Each structure stands twice: as C-alpha cells, then as structure tokens.
TILUM-351324 format. One record per residue: residue in one letter; residue number from 1; x, y, z of N, C-alpha, C, O in turn. Coordinates in Angstrom, 3 decimals. Atoms other than C-alpha are relative to their C-alpha. Layout:
residues N
SITE | rest | nr | nu | nv | nw | cau | cav | caw | cu | cv | cw | ou | ov | ow
SITE | A | NUM | X | Y | Z | X | Y | Z | X | Y | Z | X | Y | Z
...
This chain:
residues 154
SITE | rest | nr | nu | nv | nw | cau | cav | caw | cu | cv | cw | ou | ov | ow
SITE | X | 1 | -0.281 | 1.402 | 0.037 | 13.474 | 49.949 | -9.964 | -0.703 | -0.727 | 1.134 | -1.426 | -0.121 | 1.925
SITE | X | 2 | 0.636 | 0.844 | -1.002 | 12.348 | 47.130 | -7.763 | 1.079 | -0.572 | 0.910 | 2.234 | -0.705 | 0.507
SITE | X | 3 | -0.973 | 0.504 | -0.956 | 14.030 | 45.727 | -4.706 | 0.513 | -1.382 | -0.381 | -0.123 | -2.128 | -1.126
SITE | X | 4 | -0.577 | 1.328 | 0.224 | 16.278 | 42.711 | -4.777 | -0.896 | -1.080 | 0.595 | -0.979 | -2.186 | 0.060
SITE | X | 5 | 0.889 | 0.986 | -0.637 | 13.822 | 40.962 | -2.439 | -1.171 | -0.349 | -0.923 | -1.537 | -1.519 | -1.039
SITE | X | 6 | 1.114 | 0.266 | 0.922 | 10.952 | 41.340 | -4.935 | 0.477 | -0.831 | -1.192 | -0.219 | -1.744 | -1.635
SITE | X | 7 | -0.547 | 0.769 | 1.116 | 13.151 | 40.056 | -7.753 | 0.293 | -1.432 | 0.431 | 0.004 | -2.373 | -0.309
SITE | X | 8 | -0.280 | 1.353 | -0.509 | 14.294 | 37.097 | -5.625 | -1.295 | -0.781 | 0.171 | -1.360 | -1.955 | -0.192
SITE | X | 9 | 1.286 | 0.678 | -0.168 | 10.676 | 36.278 | -4.733 | -0.531 | -0.450 | -1.358 | -0.954 | -1.595 | -1.519
SITE | X | 10 | 0.527 | 0.336 | 1.328 | 9.643 | 36.395 | -8.388 | 0.814 | -1.116 | -0.651 | 0.245 | -1.995 | -1.298
SITE | X | 11 | -0.845 | 1.037 | 0.603 | 12.617 | 34.265 | -9.480 | -0.272 | -1.368 | 0.608 | -0.245 | -2.378 | -0.095
SITE | X | 12 | 0.266 | 1.284 | -0.658 | 11.821 | 31.575 | -6.927 | -1.431 | -0.454 | -0.280 | -1.655 | -1.613 | -0.629
SITE | X | 13 | 1.409 | 0.382 | 0.113 | 8.035 | 31.624 | -7.172 | -0.422 | -0.289 | -1.439 | -1.207 | -1.207 | -1.676
SITE | X | 14 | 0.484 | 0.170 | 1.367 | 7.623 | 31.911 | -10.913 | 0.667 | -1.164 | -0.730 | 0.008 | -2.183 | -0.936
SITE | X | 15 | -0.516 | 1.095 | 0.821 | 10.072 | 29.744 | -12.867 | 0.651 | -1.145 | 0.759 | 0.731 | -2.252 | 0.227
SITE | X | 16 | -0.831 | 1.016 | -0.624 | 12.020 | 27.803 | -10.268 | -0.762 | -1.060 | 0.777 | -0.416 | -2.238 | 0.694
SITE | X | 17 | 0.618 | 0.964 | -0.895 | 9.635 | 26.152 | -7.856 | -1.221 | -0.694 | -0.582 | -1.175 | -1.885 | -0.890
SITE | X | 18 | 1.267 | 0.664 | 0.282 | 6.091 | 25.510 | -8.866 | -0.103 | -0.677 | -1.361 | -0.420 | -1.866 | -1.395
SITE | X | 19 | 0.274 | 0.678 | 1.272 | 5.959 | 24.828 | -12.624 | 0.943 | -1.162 | -0.312 | 0.630 | -1.988 | -1.169
SITE | X | 20 | -0.920 | 1.111 | 0.244 | 8.958 | 22.475 | -12.510 | -0.109 | -1.050 | 1.103 | -0.311 | -2.231 | 0.822
SITE | X | 21 | -0.109 | 0.974 | -1.090 | 9.090 | 20.877 | -9.083 | -1.305 | -0.675 | 0.359 | -1.285 | -1.827 | 0.794
SITE | X | 22 | 1.271 | 0.672 | -0.303 | 5.379 | 20.192 | -8.582 | -0.225 | -1.190 | -0.941 | -0.448 | -2.298 | -0.454
SITE | X | 23 | 0.232 | 1.177 | 0.844 | 4.973 | 18.007 | -11.697 | 1.090 | -1.064 | 0.139 | 0.795 | -2.256 | 0.061
SITE | X | 24 | -1.061 | 0.989 | -0.201 | 8.370 | 16.362 | -11.153 | -0.232 | -0.748 | 1.311 | -0.072 | -1.968 | 1.359
SITE | X | 25 | 0.289 | 0.649 | -1.275 | 7.474 | 15.679 | -7.503 | -1.157 | -0.972 | -0.098 | -1.099 | -2.065 | 0.464
SITE | X | 26 | 1.148 | 0.895 | 0.188 | 4.111 | 14.200 | -8.503 | 0.426 | -1.219 | -0.813 | 0.035 | -2.343 | -0.497
SITE | X | 27 | -0.494 | 1.112 | 0.813 | 5.825 | 12.084 | -11.168 | 0.769 | -1.002 | 0.864 | 0.582 | -2.211 | 0.728
SITE | X | 28 | -0.792 | 0.880 | -0.857 | 8.236 | 10.697 | -8.572 | -0.843 | -0.685 | 1.073 | -0.527 | -1.798 | 1.493
SITE | X | 29 | 0.854 | 0.561 | -1.053 | 5.466 | 10.112 | -6.000 | -1.053 | -0.954 | -0.553 | -1.604 | -1.766 | 0.190
SITE | X | 30 | 1.083 | 0.788 | 0.597 | 3.050 | 8.461 | -8.433 | 0.396 | -1.467 | -0.135 | 1.573 | -1.820 | -0.213
SITE | X | 31 | -0.204 | 1.435 | 0.230 | 2.635 | 4.736 | -8.820 | 0.555 | -0.193 | -1.409 | 0.185 | 0.545 | -2.323
SITE | X | 32 | -0.622 | 0.198 | 1.315 | 4.694 | 3.365 | -11.732 | -0.991 | -0.111 | -1.159 | -0.698 | 0.375 | -2.252
SITE | X | 33 | 0.971 | 0.160 | 1.072 | 1.590 | 2.481 | -13.765 | -0.694 | 1.272 | -0.434 | -1.328 | 1.294 | -1.489
SITE | X | 34 | 0.691 | -1.250 | 0.328 | 0.307 | 6.076 | -13.736 | 0.953 | 1.106 | -0.434 | 0.514 | 2.230 | -0.676
SITE | X | 35 | -0.987 | -1.052 | 0.276 | 3.516 | 7.949 | -14.547 | -0.030 | 0.512 | -1.438 | 0.312 | 1.667 | -1.693
SITE | X | 36 | -0.056 | -0.401 | 1.414 | 3.139 | 8.020 | -18.325 | -0.818 | 1.267 | -0.266 | -0.376 | 2.150 | -1.002
SITE | X | 37 | 0.855 | -1.173 | 0.252 | 0.290 | 10.548 | -18.251 | 0.521 | 1.271 | 0.668 | 0.015 | 2.361 | 0.401
SITE | X | 38 | -0.535 | -1.163 | -0.712 | 2.344 | 12.853 | -16.014 | 1.135 | 0.692 | -0.742 | 1.579 | 1.762 | -0.327
SITE | X | 39 | -1.075 | -0.634 | 0.762 | 5.029 | 13.587 | -18.604 | -0.478 | 1.275 | -0.690 | 0.319 | 2.182 | -0.928
SITE | X | 40 | 0.546 | -1.231 | 0.602 | 2.713 | 16.172 | -20.221 | 0.154 | 1.194 | 0.921 | 0.714 | 2.210 | 0.509
SITE | X | 41 | -0.211 | -1.127 | -0.914 | 2.589 | 18.404 | -17.130 | 1.476 | 0.310 | 0.251 | 1.834 | 1.473 | 0.437
SITE | X | 42 | -1.439 | -0.251 | -0.187 | 6.364 | 17.948 | -16.684 | 0.537 | 0.822 | -1.173 | 1.244 | 1.808 | -0.966
SITE | X | 43 | -0.474 | -0.719 | 1.189 | 7.043 | 19.089 | -20.269 | -0.554 | 1.421 | -0.044 | 0.178 | 2.365 | -0.341
SITE | X | 44 | 0.611 | -1.334 | -0.005 | 4.595 | 21.998 | -20.016 | 0.624 | 0.858 | 1.101 | 0.845 | 2.053 | 0.904
SITE | X | 45 | -0.642 | -0.731 | -1.096 | 6.143 | 22.986 | -16.670 | 1.384 | 0.497 | -0.374 | 1.748 | 1.630 | -0.059
SITE | X | 46 | -1.332 | -0.420 | 0.441 | 9.632 | 23.060 | -18.155 | -0.081 | 1.141 | -1.016 | 0.695 | 2.094 | -0.942
SITE | X | 47 | 0.163 | -1.060 | 1.001 | 8.455 | 25.167 | -21.117 | -0.467 | 1.296 | 0.660 | 0.031 | 2.376 | 0.343
SITE | X | 48 | 0.504 | -1.185 | -0.710 | 6.533 | 27.534 | -18.835 | 1.111 | 0.644 | 0.813 | 1.259 | 1.866 | 0.814
SITE | X | 49 | -1.112 | -0.519 | -0.794 | 9.538 | 27.873 | -16.534 | 1.027 | 0.703 | -0.883 | 1.594 | 1.720 | -0.484
SITE | X | 50 | -0.958 | -0.625 | 0.907 | 11.765 | 28.666 | -19.521 | -0.486 | 1.386 | -0.433 | 0.298 | 2.335 | -0.453
SITE | X | 51 | 0.557 | -1.298 | 0.396 | 9.444 | 31.474 | -20.694 | 0.080 | 0.984 | 1.163 | 0.495 | 2.129 | 0.982
SITE | X | 52 | -0.024 | -0.885 | -1.168 | 9.154 | 32.901 | -17.172 | 1.427 | 0.399 | 0.366 | 1.671 | 1.551 | 0.726
SITE | X | 53 | -1.394 | -0.321 | -0.301 | 12.916 | 32.688 | -16.592 | 0.546 | 1.019 | -0.996 | 1.261 | 1.947 | -0.617
SITE | X | 54 | -0.437 | -0.958 | 1.017 | 13.560 | 34.491 | -19.870 | -0.569 | 1.394 | 0.303 | 0.145 | 2.394 | 0.228
SITE | X | 55 | 0.623 | -1.295 | -0.304 | 11.082 | 37.230 | -18.921 | 0.635 | 0.644 | 1.234 | 0.844 | 1.856 | 1.266
SITE | X | 56 | -0.653 | -0.538 | -1.196 | 12.674 | 37.604 | -15.485 | 1.401 | 0.517 | -0.302 | 1.847 | 1.499 | 0.290
SITE | X | 57 | -1.361 | -0.408 | 0.337 | 16.125 | 37.867 | -17.045 | 0.039 | 1.245 | -0.881 | 1.037 | 1.965 | -0.891
SITE | X | 58 | -0.026 | -1.090 | 0.978 | 15.118 | 40.458 | -19.641 | -0.955 | 1.147 | 0.315 | -0.932 | 2.171 | -0.369
SITE | X | 59 | 0.986 | -1.035 | -0.336 | 12.339 | 42.487 | -17.969 | 0.049 | 0.298 | 1.490 | 0.419 | -0.567 | 2.285
SITE | X | 60 | -0.015 | -0.324 | -1.437 | 12.036 | 44.320 | -14.659 | -1.184 | -0.634 | 0.734 | -2.251 | -0.853 | 0.159
SITE | X | 61 | 1.059 | 0.478 | -0.886 | 10.011 | 42.921 | -11.759 | -0.614 | 1.225 | 0.656 | 0.102 | 2.126 | 1.093
SITE | X | 62 | 0.673 | -1.102 | -0.680 | 7.409 | 45.281 | -10.354 | -0.691 | -0.530 | 1.251 | -1.113 | -1.685 | 1.302
SITE | X | 63 | 0.729 | 0.315 | -1.227 | 5.882 | 45.288 | -6.884 | -0.712 | 1.268 | 0.421 | -0.104 | 2.332 | 0.541
SITE | X | 64 | 0.766 | -1.179 | -0.403 | 3.107 | 47.605 | -5.836 | -1.022 | -0.387 | 1.056 | -1.544 | -1.502 | 1.066
SITE | X | 65 | 1.009 | 0.229 | -1.029 | 0.808 | 47.924 | -2.877 | -1.367 | 0.193 | -0.636 | -1.639 | 1.212 | -1.271
SITE | X | 66 | 1.372 | -0.040 | 0.522 | -2.783 | 47.157 | -3.851 | -0.937 | -0.243 | 1.165 | -1.265 | -1.388 | 1.480
SITE | X | 67 | 0.856 | 0.143 | -1.183 | -4.997 | 47.818 | -0.880 | 0.790 | -0.640 | 1.128 | 1.737 | -0.044 | 1.640
SITE | X | 68 | -0.686 | 0.703 | -1.085 | -3.902 | 45.267 | 1.722 | 0.884 | -1.136 | -0.510 | 1.258 | -2.024 | 0.257
SITE | X | 69 | -0.849 | 1.040 | 0.578 | -1.838 | 43.116 | -0.646 | 1.145 | 0.643 | -0.775 | 1.138 | 1.848 | -1.027
SITE | X | 70 | -1.077 | -0.445 | 0.880 | 1.345 | 43.405 | -2.666 | -0.158 | -0.756 | -1.311 | -0.225 | -1.985 | -1.326
SITE | X | 71 | 0.100 | 0.616 | 1.316 | 1.030 | 42.756 | -6.360 | 1.362 | 0.002 | -0.669 | 1.966 | 1.055 | -0.872
SITE | X | 72 | -1.267 | 0.148 | 0.702 | 4.138 | 41.415 | -8.073 | -0.300 | -0.222 | -1.465 | -1.313 | -0.831 | -1.811
SITE | X | 73 | 0.241 | 0.192 | 1.410 | 4.462 | 41.486 | -11.801 | 1.273 | -0.028 | -0.820 | 2.292 | 0.554 | -0.446
SITE | X | 74 | -1.041 | 0.034 | 1.017 | 6.696 | 40.746 | -14.747 | -0.742 | 0.081 | -1.319 | -1.753 | -0.596 | -1.508
SITE | X | 75 | 0.659 | -0.138 | 1.292 | 5.781 | 41.777 | -18.260 | 0.219 | -1.287 | -0.788 | 1.290 | -1.499 | -1.356
SITE | X | 76 | -0.085 | 1.293 | 0.675 | 5.073 | 38.343 | -19.754 | -0.887 | 0.045 | -1.235 | -2.094 | 0.257 | -1.122
SITE | X | 77 | 0.842 | 0.051 | 1.199 | 3.940 | 38.134 | -23.390 | -0.857 | -1.263 | 0.021 | -0.479 | -2.266 | 0.626
SITE | X | 78 | 0.927 | 1.134 | 0.090 | 1.051 | 35.789 | -24.094 | -0.390 | -0.510 | 1.387 | -0.424 | -1.716 | 1.630
SITE | X | 79 | 0.259 | 0.364 | -1.393 | 0.112 | 35.844 | -20.418 | -1.097 | -1.053 | 0.159 | -0.918 | -1.962 | 0.969
SITE | X | 80 | 1.005 | 1.062 | -0.181 | -3.116 | 33.792 | -20.799 | 0.554 | -1.399 | -0.310 | 0.224 | -2.364 | 0.378
SITE | X | 81 | -0.588 | 1.293 | 0.350 | -1.136 | 30.996 | -22.492 | 1.000 | -0.455 | 1.071 | 1.016 | -1.626 | 1.448
SITE | X | 82 | -0.981 | 0.340 | -1.037 | 1.672 | 31.125 | -19.899 | -0.713 | -0.387 | 1.291 | -0.312 | -1.344 | 1.953
SITE | X | 83 | 0.759 | 0.331 | -1.207 | -0.846 | 31.133 | -17.038 | -0.662 | -1.369 | -0.134 | -0.689 | -2.142 | 0.824
SITE | X | 84 | 0.593 | 1.316 | 0.235 | -2.632 | 28.146 | -18.581 | 1.052 | -1.097 | 0.154 | 0.788 | -2.127 | 0.775
SITE | X | 85 | -1.083 | 0.967 | -0.152 | 0.686 | 26.297 | -18.833 | 0.410 | -0.169 | 1.450 | 0.658 | -1.286 | 1.903
SITE | X | 86 | -0.367 | 0.015 | -1.418 | 1.533 | 27.208 | -15.242 | -1.007 | -0.819 | 0.810 | -0.625 | -1.652 | 1.632
SITE | X | 87 | 1.042 | 0.727 | -0.728 | -1.798 | 25.906 | -13.944 | -0.060 | -1.469 | -0.411 | -0.286 | -2.336 | 0.433
SITE | X | 88 | -0.003 | 1.395 | 0.434 | -1.655 | 22.753 | -16.076 | 1.170 | -0.760 | 0.611 | 1.015 | -1.907 | 1.030
SITE | X | 89 | -1.174 | 0.662 | -0.574 | 1.855 | 21.961 | -14.840 | -0.191 | -0.255 | 1.498 | 0.094 | -1.349 | 1.985
SITE | X | 90 | 0.077 | 0.121 | -1.454 | 1.112 | 22.583 | -11.171 | -1.250 | -0.753 | 0.454 | -1.146 | -1.720 | 1.208
SITE | X | 91 | 1.244 | 0.639 | -0.442 | -2.532 | 21.614 | -10.714 | -0.326 | -1.233 | -0.841 | -0.828 | -2.229 | -0.320
SITE | X | 92 | 0.300 | 1.120 | 0.879 | -2.874 | 19.330 | -13.733 | 0.758 | -1.254 | 0.383 | 0.208 | -2.354 | 0.326
SITE | X | 93 | -0.773 | 1.172 | -0.413 | -0.082 | 17.057 | -12.545 | -0.665 | -0.689 | 1.183 | -0.754 | -1.916 | 1.217
SITE | X | 94 | 0.664 | 0.580 | -1.171 | -1.874 | 16.561 | -9.231 | -1.342 | -0.626 | -0.376 | -1.672 | -1.716 | 0.091
SITE | X | 95 | 1.316 | 0.518 | 0.384 | -5.298 | 16.099 | -10.827 | 0.098 | -1.244 | -0.883 | -0.837 | -2.044 | -0.919
SITE | X | 96 | -0.193 | 1.180 | 0.846 | -3.889 | 13.500 | -13.268 | 0.646 | -1.167 | 0.750 | 0.752 | -2.269 | 0.212
SITE | X | 97 | -0.661 | 1.060 | -0.767 | -2.157 | 11.510 | -10.524 | -0.982 | -1.127 | 0.290 | -2.183 | -0.895 | 0.429
SITE | X | 98 | 0.851 | 1.156 | -0.271 | -3.478 | 8.021 | -9.874 | -0.442 | -0.100 | 1.453 | -1.470 | -0.714 | 1.740
SITE | X | 99 | 0.305 | 0.063 | -1.423 | -3.487 | 8.437 | -6.098 | -1.117 | 0.985 | 0.348 | -1.047 | 2.164 | 0.002
SITE | X | 100 | 1.145 | -0.837 | -0.362 | -6.771 | 9.765 | -4.706 | 0.422 | 1.202 | 0.844 | -0.124 | 2.294 | 0.687
SITE | X | 101 | -0.428 | -1.111 | -0.868 | -4.957 | 11.881 | -2.107 | 0.740 | 1.060 | -0.803 | 0.612 | 2.249 | -0.510
SITE | X | 102 | -0.658 | -0.993 | 0.852 | -2.791 | 13.534 | -4.764 | -1.026 | 0.768 | -0.824 | -0.885 | 1.974 | -1.028
SITE | X | 103 | 1.067 | -0.710 | 0.735 | -5.919 | 14.317 | -6.797 | -0.716 | 0.989 | 0.916 | -1.048 | 2.098 | 0.497
SITE | X | 104 | 0.609 | -0.926 | -0.958 | -7.481 | 15.830 | -3.671 | 0.912 | 1.197 | 0.217 | 0.453 | 2.337 | 0.294
SITE | X | 105 | -0.962 | -1.085 | -0.159 | -4.306 | 17.838 | -3.195 | -0.038 | 0.951 | -1.193 | 0.218 | 2.144 | -1.028
SITE | X | 106 | 0.156 | -0.866 | 1.169 | -4.808 | 19.166 | -6.731 | -1.314 | 0.759 | 0.015 | -1.373 | 1.914 | -0.407
SITE | X | 107 | 1.319 | -0.651 | -0.023 | -8.500 | 19.930 | -6.206 | -0.045 | 1.164 | 0.980 | -0.679 | 2.181 | 0.698
SITE | X | 108 | 0.027 | -1.080 | -0.997 | -7.913 | 22.041 | -3.085 | 0.653 | 1.275 | -0.542 | 0.036 | 2.338 | -0.469
SITE | X | 109 | -0.553 | -1.235 | 0.558 | -5.487 | 24.488 | -4.723 | -0.740 | 0.492 | -1.245 | -0.763 | 1.695 | -1.506
SITE | X | 110 | 0.791 | -0.450 | 1.155 | -7.624 | 24.521 | -7.898 | -1.177 | 0.833 | 0.479 | -1.452 | 1.901 | -0.067
SITE | X | 111 | 1.094 | -0.789 | -0.591 | -10.598 | 25.650 | -5.797 | 0.557 | 1.278 | 0.611 | -0.055 | 2.343 | 0.523
SITE | X | 112 | -0.641 | -1.178 | -0.588 | -8.232 | 27.984 | -3.980 | 0.360 | 1.041 | -1.030 | 0.196 | 2.237 | -0.790
SITE | X | 113 | -0.361 | -0.943 | 1.063 | -7.018 | 29.524 | -7.228 | -1.233 | 0.761 | -0.487 | -1.170 | 1.964 | -0.736
SITE | X | 114 | 1.239 | -0.671 | 0.409 | -10.608 | 30.248 | -8.257 | -0.464 | 0.996 | 1.064 | -0.829 | 2.129 | 0.753
SITE | X | 115 | 0.433 | -0.887 | -1.094 | -11.486 | 31.691 | -4.845 | 0.943 | 1.191 | 0.122 | 0.497 | 2.324 | 0.302
SITE | X | 116 | -0.969 | -1.094 | -0.131 | -8.279 | 33.723 | -4.689 | -0.117 | 0.996 | -1.137 | 0.074 | 2.196 | -0.942
SITE | X | 117 | 0.180 | -0.898 | 1.130 | -8.889 | 35.120 | -8.141 | -1.145 | 0.968 | 0.275 | -1.043 | 2.162 | -0.009
SITE | X | 118 | 1.146 | -0.859 | -0.333 | -12.263 | 36.426 | -6.982 | 0.338 | 0.923 | 1.172 | 0.040 | 2.117 | 1.134
SITE | X | 119 | -0.296 | -0.806 | -1.189 | -11.007 | 37.597 | -3.579 | 1.103 | 1.022 | -0.256 | 1.107 | 2.092 | 0.353
SITE | X | 120 | -1.088 | -0.923 | 0.298 | -7.883 | 39.223 | -5.024 | -0.542 | 1.304 | -0.558 | -0.011 | 2.381 | -0.288
SITE | X | 121 | 0.621 | -1.210 | 0.548 | -10.101 | 41.625 | -6.904 | -0.544 | 0.895 | 1.109 | -0.653 | 2.110 | 0.945
SITE | X | 122 | 0.485 | -0.753 | -1.156 | -11.471 | 42.652 | -3.501 | 1.137 | 0.360 | 0.964 | 0.901 | 0.972 | 2.005
SITE | X | 123 | -1.214 | -0.311 | -0.743 | -7.893 | 42.941 | -2.146 | 0.032 | -0.611 | 1.394 | 0.466 | 0.037 | 2.346
SITE | X | 124 | -0.158 | 0.719 | -1.262 | -8.156 | 40.381 | 0.634 | 1.450 | -0.451 | 0.116 | 2.040 | -0.909 | -0.863
SITE | X | 125 | -1.407 | 0.362 | -0.213 | -4.734 | 39.694 | 2.129 | 0.153 | -1.497 | 0.249 | -0.669 | -2.115 | 0.927
SITE | X | 126 | -0.454 | 1.363 | -0.286 | -3.086 | 36.276 | 2.116 | -1.035 | -1.089 | -0.256 | -1.021 | -2.106 | 0.437
SITE | X | 127 | 0.966 | 1.060 | 0.283 | -5.966 | 34.299 | 0.629 | 0.698 | -1.238 | -0.551 | 0.327 | -2.361 | -0.210
SITE | X | 128 | -0.688 | 1.155 | 0.548 | -3.572 | 32.103 | -1.319 | 0.739 | -0.749 | 1.099 | 0.802 | -1.978 | 1.069
SITE | X | 129 | -0.716 | 0.650 | -1.108 | -1.562 | 31.417 | 1.851 | -0.934 | -0.913 | 0.787 | -0.513 | -1.972 | 1.252
SITE | X | 130 | 0.959 | 0.846 | -0.721 | -4.698 | 30.046 | 3.511 | -0.222 | -1.313 | -0.755 | -0.243 | -2.379 | -0.141
SITE | X | 131 | 0.185 | 1.229 | 0.783 | -5.266 | 27.570 | 0.683 | 1.290 | -0.818 | -0.050 | 1.241 | -2.048 | -0.051
SITE | X | 132 | -1.275 | 0.727 | -0.019 | -1.558 | 26.691 | 0.610 | 0.177 | -0.742 | 1.314 | 0.735 | -1.839 | 1.330
SITE | X | 133 | -0.123 | 0.700 | -1.287 | -1.723 | 25.827 | 4.312 | -0.903 | -1.233 | 0.035 | -0.513 | -2.256 | 0.598
SITE | X | 134 | 0.870 | 1.185 | 0.083 | -4.686 | 23.481 | 3.681 | 0.673 | -1.066 | -0.865 | 0.661 | -2.247 | -0.519
SITE | X | 135 | -0.696 | 0.949 | 0.864 | -2.733 | 21.882 | 0.836 | 1.185 | -0.622 | 0.735 | 1.452 | -1.812 | 0.573
SITE | X | 136 | -1.126 | 0.526 | -0.777 | 0.287 | 21.517 | 3.149 | -0.457 | -1.040 | 1.007 | 0.221 | -2.047 | 1.212
SITE | X | 137 | 0.549 | 0.984 | -0.939 | -1.857 | 19.724 | 5.722 | -0.362 | -1.293 | -0.731 | -0.172 | -2.382 | -0.190
SITE | X | 138 | 0.298 | 1.190 | 0.799 | -3.038 | 17.352 | 2.966 | 1.274 | -0.773 | -0.344 | 1.285 | -2.004 | -0.307
SITE | X | 139 | -1.278 | 0.663 | 0.290 | 0.579 | 16.634 | 1.999 | 0.501 | -0.726 | 1.243 | 0.957 | -1.866 | 1.154
SITE | X | 140 | -0.427 | 0.627 | -1.249 | 1.427 | 15.923 | 5.637 | -0.790 | -1.288 | 0.249 | -0.205 | -2.316 | 0.593
SITE | X | 141 | 0.823 | 1.203 | -0.173 | -1.483 | 13.482 | 5.891 | 0.353 | -1.074 | -0.996 | 0.386 | -2.254 | -0.649
SITE | X | 142 | -0.355 | 0.968 | 1.041 | -0.510 | 11.826 | 2.616 | 1.326 | -0.678 | 0.334 | 1.453 | -1.896 | 0.200
SITE | X | 143 | -1.316 | 0.551 | -0.326 | 3.115 | 11.377 | 3.708 | -0.090 | -0.922 | 1.211 | 0.541 | -1.979 | 1.229
SITE | X | 144 | 0.116 | 0.826 | -1.205 | 2.150 | 10.007 | 7.113 | -0.720 | -1.315 | -0.265 | -0.466 | -2.297 | 0.432
SITE | X | 145 | 0.758 | 1.226 | 0.286 | -0.218 | 7.419 | 5.575 | 0.760 | -0.977 | -0.890 | 0.406 | -2.154 | -0.957
SITE | X | 146 | -0.790 | 0.897 | 0.874 | 2.344 | 6.006 | 3.147 | 0.738 | -0.998 | 0.850 | 1.270 | -0.664 | 1.909
SITE | X | 147 | -0.721 | 1.044 | -0.738 | 3.832 | 2.748 | 4.269 | 1.502 | 0.209 | -0.168 | 1.970 | 0.517 | -1.265
SITE | X | 148 | -1.452 | -0.108 | 0.151 | 7.547 | 2.898 | 5.046 | 0.528 | -1.190 | -0.797 | -0.063 | -2.270 | -0.765
SITE | X | 149 | -0.544 | 1.121 | 0.776 | 9.718 | 0.776 | 2.763 | 0.422 | -1.138 | 0.950 | 0.920 | -0.913 | 2.053
SITE | X | 150 | -0.399 | 1.141 | -0.823 | 10.320 | -2.704 | 4.060 | 1.524 | -0.112 | -0.007 | 2.187 | 0.388 | -0.916
SITE | X | 151 | -1.451 | 0.123 | -0.098 | 13.831 | -3.589 | 5.155 | 0.571 | -0.848 | -1.136 | 1.765 | -0.766 | -1.424
SITE | X | 152 | -0.472 | 0.836 | 1.111 | 14.038 | -6.086 | 2.261 | 0.304 | 0.825 | -1.237 | 1.116 | 0.409 | -2.063
SITE | X | 153 | -0.204 | -0.802 | 1.198 | 13.896 | -3.265 | -0.329 | 1.055 | 1.079 | 0.194 | 1.346 | 1.821 | -0.744
SITE | X | 154 | -1.003 | -1.039 | -0.245 | 16.522 | -1.042 | 1.271 | 1.335 | -0.360 | -0.567 | 2.286 | 0.411 | -0.443
C-alpha cells in the first residue's frame, strides 16, 4: 500500500486545489466584462476534479522513487483527456483572463509545464517547484499593484 501522506498529497493536489480553485479564483479576480469566457474553465475544472476524486476514492495511490524525484500516481482512465481538462482549467483560465498580468501568470506555468515535462524525463528534482515560485512572485506583484478599494465602496 501507499502511505497516508502520499494519499493526502494526491487528494489535495489532484482534485481539490488546482482544477477547481484556480479557475474560480481567476473568475473572481477578473474584471466583470471578461468573466463570461471563464465559465468554461470553471466547468471543466469541476468535471476534472470529479473524475480525479472518484479515482482517488476507488483506486490506490502509488508513490515511487524515480531517480532524484518521487513519482505519484493514480490509475486514471482516459488520462490524456483528464490531463487536457486539468491544464485547460488551470492554465486556460489564466490565459483567457482579461488582465495582462493574469495572462502572464498563465504563460509562465504553461512554459513551466512544457519544460518540466522534458526535464522530468531526465529526473531533475523540483523543476515544477521552481516554476511555481516564479508564478508566486507574479501573483505577489499582481496583488501589490491592484488599487485598494476606496472607502466609499466599503
């Protein structure tokens, strides 16, 4: 079997956080005039999360050492389709956002996903974490540049 820690990681990382909260967060952060096009990634994220949650509930989580990395896995049917939904929900929501900084935030992890896919085959450790830290710095810059609400709208 697999440890409880690996199962907890998979439950949080796969269905709970990214495919649902990223598109919902982008929807809430987007300007009102651009929100309509973001409902697609939200719907795809919810469907993807449902498939992943079902797989986590009915299949074992595996974790294995692969060179200098740990590979986590869950037997997911139609994996190319689920992965496409996952990427559309998480990266697509950012790339479809009307705000230039949100689109940049989507482009950095998209480039990171491509680079990590190539580097993962070579078993480089923590490549995704490096791109996530760049994306986090972009979020920090985006949040700091937003104007605070005026006291009249509180």
